[in-house]
ZAGUKOL-491065 format. One record per residue: residue number from 1; residue in three letters; z, x, y of N, C-alpha, C in turn. Coordinates in pm, whole numbers. Atoms other than C-alpha are relative to their C-alpha. Example, Ala and Ser with C-alpha at 12.3 -4.5 7.8 and 13.67 -1.06 7.14 Angstrom:
// residues 2
num 1, residu ala, nc3 0, nc1 89, nc2 -119, cac3 780, cac1 1230, cac2 -450, cc3 0, cc1 90, cc2 120
num 2, residu ser, nc3 -6, nc1 -82, nc2 -119, cac3 714, cac1 1367, cac2 -106, cc3 73, cc1 -77, cc2 109
// end
This chain:
// residues 101
num 1, residu met, nc3 31, nc1 68, nc2 -137, cac3 -2861, cac1 1046, cac2 -1431, cc3 160, cc1 -67, cc2 52
num 2, residu ile, nc3 -70, nc1 86, nc2 -31, cac3 -2580, cac1 830, cac2 -1447, cc3 175, cc1 44, cc2 37
num 3, residu ala, nc3 -93, nc1 -48, nc2 -75, cac3 -2339, cac1 1069, cac2 -1445, cc3 56, cc1 42, cc2 125
num 4, residu gly, nc3 -12, nc1 -99, nc2 -144, cac3 -2416, cac1 1253, cac2 -1110, cc3 -11, cc1 -109, cc2 114
num 5, residu arg, nc3 -8, nc1 55, nc2 -109, cac3 -2424, cac1 876, cac2 -908, cc3 168, cc1 26, cc2 -31
num 6, residu ile, nc3 -93, nc1 70, nc2 -5, cac3 -2120, cac1 834, cac2 -1068, cc3 181, cc1 143, cc2 52
num 7, residu thr, nc3 -60, nc1 -127, nc2 -76, cac3 -1949, cac1 1207, cac2 -945, cc3 -17, cc1 37, cc2 121
num 8, residu lys, nc3 16, nc1 -36, nc2 -114, cac3 -2022, cac1 1236, cac2 -656, cc3 39, cc1 -101, cc2 95
num 9, residu pro, nc3 -54, nc1 143, nc2 -101, cac3 -1854, cac1 929, cac2 -461, cc3 157, cc1 -23, cc2 -58
num 10, residu leu, nc3 -108, nc1 -60, nc2 63, cac3 -1573, cac1 1059, cac2 -681, cc3 91, cc1 119, cc2 55
num 11, residu leu, nc3 -34, nc1 -123, nc2 -93, cac3 -1595, cac1 1375, cac2 -471, cc3 -18, cc1 15, cc2 77
num 12, residu leu, nc3 39, nc1 63, nc2 -142, cac3 -1624, cac1 1237, cac2 -188, cc3 137, cc1 -51, cc2 2
num 13, residu leu, nc3 -128, nc1 107, nc2 -51, cac3 -1292, cac1 1031, cac2 -251, cc3 144, cc1 114, cc2 80
num 14, residu pro, nc3 -94, nc1 -27, nc2 -79, cac3 -1034, cac1 1325, cac2 -177, cc3 -32, cc1 68, cc2 169
num 15, residu val, nc3 40, nc1 -1, nc2 -117, cac3 -1210, cac1 1388, cac2 150, cc3 5, cc1 -133, cc2 40
num 16, residu val, nc3 9, nc1 184, nc2 -21, cac3 -1180, cac1 999, cac2 228, cc3 186, cc1 -10, cc2 22
num 17, residu ile, nc3 -116, nc1 43, nc2 -71, cac3 -831, cac1 1001, cac2 193, cc3 100, cc1 126, cc2 39
num 18, residu ala, nc3 -23, nc1 -157, nc2 -70, cac3 -747, cac1 1393, cac2 345, cc3 -10, cc1 -125, cc2 99
num 19, residu leu, nc3 117, nc1 2, nc2 -130, cac3 -977, cac1 1217, cac2 679, cc3 107, cc1 -144, cc2 100
num 20, residu ser, nc3 -88, nc1 109, nc2 -17, cac3 -722, cac1 884, cac2 655, cc3 76, cc1 30, cc2 28
num 21, residu gly, nc3 -137, nc1 -20, nc2 -51, cac3 -444, cac1 1028, cac2 721, cc3 63, cc1 23, cc2 127
num 22, residu cys, nc3 -8, nc1 -63, nc2 -175, cac3 -536, cac1 1185, cac2 1045, cc3 -4, cc1 -126, cc2 73
num 23, residu ala, nc3 -32, nc1 143, nc2 -78, cac3 -537, cac1 809, cac2 1209, cc3 98, cc1 -17, cc2 19
num 24, residu thr, nc3 -96, nc1 35, nc2 -106, cac3 -256, cac1 767, cac2 1452, cc3 -19, cc1 -123, cc2 6
num 25, residu leu, nc3 -18, nc1 134, nc2 -40, cac3 -111, cac1 461, cac2 1410, cc3 65, cc1 -10, cc2 70
num 26, residu ser, nc3 -153, nc1 -16, nc2 -97, cac3 157, cac1 322, cac2 1708, cc3 106, cc1 -63, cc2 -72
num 27, residu pro, nc3 -167, nc1 -49, nc2 69, cac3 494, cac1 373, cac2 1604, cc3 71, cc1 -147, cc2 89
num 28, residu tyr, nc3 -109, nc1 109, nc2 -81, cac3 604, cac1 68, cac2 1835, cc3 -33, cc1 -122, cc2 -60
num 29, residu gly, nc3 13, nc1 61, nc2 151, cac3 654, cac1 -218, cac2 1638, cc3 21, cc1 -32, cc2 -97
num 30, residu arg, nc3 -51, nc1 -59, nc2 132, cac3 785, cac1 -89, cac2 1369, cc3 120, cc1 45, cc2 -87
num 31, residu lys, nc3 -102, nc1 -54, nc2 8, cac3 1084, cac1 45, cac2 1250, cc3 -6, cc1 143, cc2 -128
num 32, residu trp, nc3 -16, nc1 -75, nc2 -18, cac3 1143, cac1 386, cac2 1203, cc3 140, cc1 91, cc2 -96
num 33, residu asn, nc3 -130, nc1 -31, nc2 12, cac3 1402, cac1 553, cac2 1021, cc3 114, cc1 -92, cc2 -47
num 34, residu gly, nc3 -92, nc1 62, nc2 -56, cac3 1560, cac1 269, cac2 1016, cc3 40, cc1 -104, cc2 152
num 35, residu val, nc3 -26, nc1 4, nc2 -151, cac3 1539, cac1 250, cac2 1385, cc3 -157, cc1 -116, cc2 69
num 36, residu tyr, nc3 131, nc1 78, nc2 -139, cac3 1303, cac1 5, cac2 1600, cc3 -105, cc1 61, cc2 106
num 37, residu val, nc3 105, nc1 -70, nc2 -54, cac3 1078, cac1 149, cac2 1819, cc3 -133, cc1 -39, cc2 82
num 38, residu thr, nc3 108, nc1 84, nc2 -45, cac3 950, cac1 -43, cac2 2117, cc3 -23, cc1 100, cc2 173
num 39, residu his, nc3 -13, nc1 -68, nc2 -174, cac3 807, cac1 66, cac2 2468, cc3 29, cc1 -137, cc2 86
num 40, residu asn, nc3 53, nc1 125, nc2 -86, cac3 886, cac1 -263, cac2 2640, cc3 114, cc1 -2, cc2 28
num 41, residu arg, nc3 -110, nc1 12, nc2 -50, cac3 1198, cac1 -251, cac2 2856, cc3 81, cc1 -154, cc2 2
num 42, residu asn, nc3 -48, nc1 122, nc2 33, cac3 1271, cac1 -644, cac2 2795, cc3 50, cc1 -31, cc2 -124
num 43, residu asp, nc3 -114, nc1 27, nc2 144, cac3 1373, cac1 -585, cac2 2411, cc3 93, cc1 67, cc2 26
num 44, residu val, nc3 -140, nc1 -53, nc2 10, cac3 1684, cac1 -352, cac2 2549, cc3 35, cc1 -89, cc2 64
num 45, residu asn, nc3 -22, nc1 41, nc2 -119, cac3 1764, cac1 -581, cac2 2807, cc3 102, cc1 -55, cc2 -48
num 46, residu thr, nc3 -101, nc1 126, nc2 34, cac3 2091, cac1 -740, cac2 2641, cc3 69, cc1 156, cc2 -124
num 47, residu cys, nc3 12, nc1 -78, nc2 106, cac3 2124, cac1 -410, cac2 2407, cc3 155, cc1 101, cc2 74
num 48, residu lys, nc3 -113, nc1 -73, nc2 -62, cac3 2430, cac1 -146, cac2 2459, cc3 -101, cc1 103, cc2 -5
num 49, residu tyr, nc3 26, nc1 -126, nc2 -26, cac3 2290, cac1 205, cac2 2577, cc3 104, cc1 65, cc2 -114
num 50, residu val, nc3 -142, nc1 -51, nc2 84, cac3 2447, cac1 460, cac2 2270, cc3 -79, cc1 155, cc2 108
num 51, residu asp, nc3 18, nc1 -154, nc2 -86, cac3 2258, cac1 807, cac2 2429, cc3 -246, cc1 -22, cc2 11
num 52, residu val, nc3 108, nc1 -103, nc2 -18, cac3 1925, cac1 996, cac2 2474, cc3 -71, cc1 52, cc2 -81
num 53, residu phe, nc3 66, nc1 -94, nc2 99, cac3 1685, cac1 1154, cac2 2235, cc3 -199, cc1 126, cc2 14
num 54, residu his, nc3 140, nc1 -33, nc2 2, cac3 1376, cac1 1413, cac2 2271, cc3 -20, cc1 62, cc2 -91
num 55, residu ser, nc3 48, nc1 -1, nc2 -16, cac3 1160, cac1 1541, cac2 2143, cc3 -90, cc1 67, cc2 -40
num 56, residu trp, nc3 117, nc1 -115, nc2 -67, cac3 915, cac1 1877, cac2 2116, cc3 -56, cc1 4, cc2 -63
num 57, residu pro, nc3 33, nc1 -84, nc2 89, cac3 663, cac1 2031, cac2 1978, cc3 16, cc1 149, cc2 -15
num 58, residu pro, nc3 98, nc1 40, nc2 75, cac3 550, cac1 2163, cac2 1751, cc3 9, cc1 -100, cc2 -140
num 59, residu tyr, nc3 1, nc1 179, nc2 127, cac3 473, cac1 1849, cac2 1505, cc3 -32, cc1 72, cc2 -97
num 60, residu ile, nc3 85, nc1 -7, nc2 167, cac3 328, cac1 1889, cac2 1140, cc3 -71, cc1 -138, cc2 38
num 61, residu ile, nc3 50, nc1 105, nc2 -9, cac3 240, cac1 1523, cac2 1184, cc3 -57, cc1 -47, cc2 18
num 62, residu pro, nc3 31, nc1 189, nc2 -105, cac3 122, cac1 1213, cac2 1356, cc3 109, cc1 -27, cc2 -14
num 63, residu asn, nc3 -90, nc1 81, nc2 -32, cac3 433, cac1 1064, cac2 1503, cc3 135, cc1 47, cc2 -38
num 64, residu asp, nc3 -105, nc1 -157, nc2 101, cac3 680, cac1 1364, cac2 1375, cc3 93, cc1 -17, cc2 157
num 65, residu asp, nc3 -127, nc1 58, nc2 -105, cac3 857, cac1 1278, cac2 1728, cc3 60, cc1 -142, cc2 -25
num 66, residu ile, nc3 -58, nc1 123, nc2 46, cac3 959, cac1 940, cac2 1647, cc3 34, cc1 11, cc2 -112
num 67, residu arg, nc3 -125, nc1 -69, nc2 160, cac3 1103, cac1 1074, cac2 1291, cc3 62, cc1 101, cc2 39
num 68, residu asn, nc3 -113, nc1 -24, nc2 -47, cac3 1259, cac1 1256, cac2 1536, cc3 115, cc1 -46, cc2 42
num 69, residu ile, nc3 -64, nc1 81, nc2 -164, cac3 1373, cac1 1075, cac2 1791, cc3 103, cc1 -101, cc2 -112
num 70, residu thr, nc3 -7, nc1 95, nc2 59, cac3 1439, cac1 769, cac2 1541, cc3 102, cc1 45, cc2 -113
num 71, residu arg, nc3 -122, nc1 -35, nc2 60, cac3 1660, cac1 956, cac2 1310, cc3 145, cc1 30, cc2 29
num 72, residu arg, nc3 -221, nc1 -19, nc2 -68, cac3 1975, cac1 1109, cac2 1516, cc3 -26, cc1 -103, cc2 86
num 73, residu ala, nc3 -74, nc1 119, nc2 -23, cac3 1924, cac1 802, cac2 1713, cc3 51, cc1 -103, cc2 -145
num 74, residu ala, nc3 -122, nc1 64, nc2 112, cac3 2025, cac1 654, cac2 1339, cc3 160, cc1 92, cc2 31
num 75, residu glu, nc3 -130, nc1 -81, nc2 77, cac3 2305, cac1 909, cac2 1317, cc3 117, cc1 -18, cc2 13
num 76, residu ala, nc3 -50, nc1 72, nc2 -166, cac3 2419, cac1 783, cac2 1647, cc3 38, cc1 -86, cc2 -4
num 77, residu gly, nc3 49, nc1 135, nc2 4, cac3 2412, cac1 424, cac2 1530, cc3 -62, cc1 -20, cc2 113
num 78, residu ala, nc3 94, nc1 109, nc2 -74, cac3 2119, cac1 279, cac2 1758, cc3 -67, cc1 -85, cc2 -120
num 79, residu asn, nc3 66, nc1 10, nc2 121, cac3 1955, cac1 115, cac2 1567, cc3 -133, cc1 -87, cc2 65
num 80, residu thr, nc3 49, nc1 18, nc2 -79, cac3 1702, cac1 65, cac2 1884, cc3 -50, cc1 119, cc2 69
num 81, residu val, nc3 -8, nc1 -70, nc2 -180, cac3 1511, cac1 321, cac2 2098, cc3 -173, cc1 -45, cc2 138
num 82, residu leu, nc3 83, nc1 116, nc2 -16, cac3 1283, cac1 250, cac2 2338, cc3 -77, cc1 180, cc2 98
num 83, residu ile, nc3 128, nc1 -107, nc2 -41, cac3 976, cac1 499, cac2 2392, cc3 -76, cc1 38, cc2 224
num 84, residu asp, nc3 36, nc1 58, nc2 -74, cac3 989, cac1 479, cac2 2799, cc3 -130, cc1 100, cc2 82
num 85, residu gly, nc3 158, nc1 -88, nc2 -69, cac3 685, cac1 766, cac2 2907, cc3 -120, cc1 71, cc2 -85
num 86, residu pro, nc3 92, nc1 -71, nc2 38, cac3 425, cac1 956, cac2 2816, cc3 74, cc1 106, cc2 -151
num 87, residu arg, nc3 -38, nc1 -77, nc2 153, cac3 442, cac1 1136, cac2 2448, cc3 -143, cc1 102, cc2 48
num 88, residu val, nc3 91, nc1 -162, nc2 45, cac3 226, cac1 1447, cac2 2510, cc3 106, cc1 119, cc2 16
num 89, residu ala, nc3 -114, nc1 -140, nc2 70, cac3 449, cac1 1764, cac2 2541, cc3 106, cc1 -20, cc2 -29
num 90, residu ser, nc3 -158, nc1 81, nc2 78, cac3 768, cac1 1586, cac2 2457, cc3 18, cc1 -188, cc2 -18
num 91, residu thr, nc3 -11, nc1 154, nc2 2, cac3 890, cac1 1267, cac2 2375, cc3 171, cc1 14, cc2 65
num 92, residu lys, nc3 -144, nc1 158, nc2 18, cac3 1177, cac1 1042, cac2 2534, cc3 83, cc1 -67, cc2 -64
num 93, residu gly, nc3 -60, nc1 155, nc2 54, cac3 1330, cac1 796, cac2 2363, cc3 164, cc1 -2, cc2 18
num 94, residu leu, nc3 -174, nc1 60, nc2 -29, cac3 1661, cac1 607, cac2 2494, cc3 69, cc1 -114, cc2 -74
num 95, residu ala, nc3 -54, nc1 35, nc2 169, cac3 1838, cac1 487, cac2 2170, cc3 179, cc1 -142, cc2 59
num 96, residu tyr, nc3 -64, nc1 82, nc2 0, cac3 2031, cac1 168, cac2 2193, cc3 28, cc1 -112, cc2 -154
num 97, residu lys, nc3 -74, nc1 133, nc2 131, cac3 2244, cac1 -60, cac2 1935, cc3 20, cc1 -156, cc2 55
num 98, residu cys, nc3 43, nc1 166, nc2 -110, cac3 2125, cac1 -463, cac2 2055, cc3 -15, cc1 -97, cc2 -168
num 99, residu arg, nc3 18, nc1 43, nc2 61, cac3 2188, cac1 -712, cac2 1836, cc3 -104, cc1 -66, cc2 -78
num 100, residu gly, nc3 163, nc1 36, nc2 41, cac3 1960, cac1 -873, cac2 1530, cc3 -118, cc1 49, cc2 31
num 101, residu thr, nc3 116, nc1 -97, nc2 15, cac3 1739, cac1 -580, cac2 1503, cc3 9, cc1 75, cc2 -62
// end
């Protein structure tokens, strides 16, 4: 009887872990690939523009668009990316080199 009570929650554990990975965390206000991501234009007012990067689906996991853009921005020497539009069909990120970021 006790073994049945313990086994059922353990069988559900992989399902809970898998479903928790489906929740999309906001990409803004944190670093991805060492690059700070923002959607606030004021954050880049005093920064030097580097380049623009785009990402198009298909995406395998949530926030893959942000990962793609920040990886390429880091390779170009940027440390901040401004996502200034919707993230629906594609994502556009403006890369900047900012002091203190």
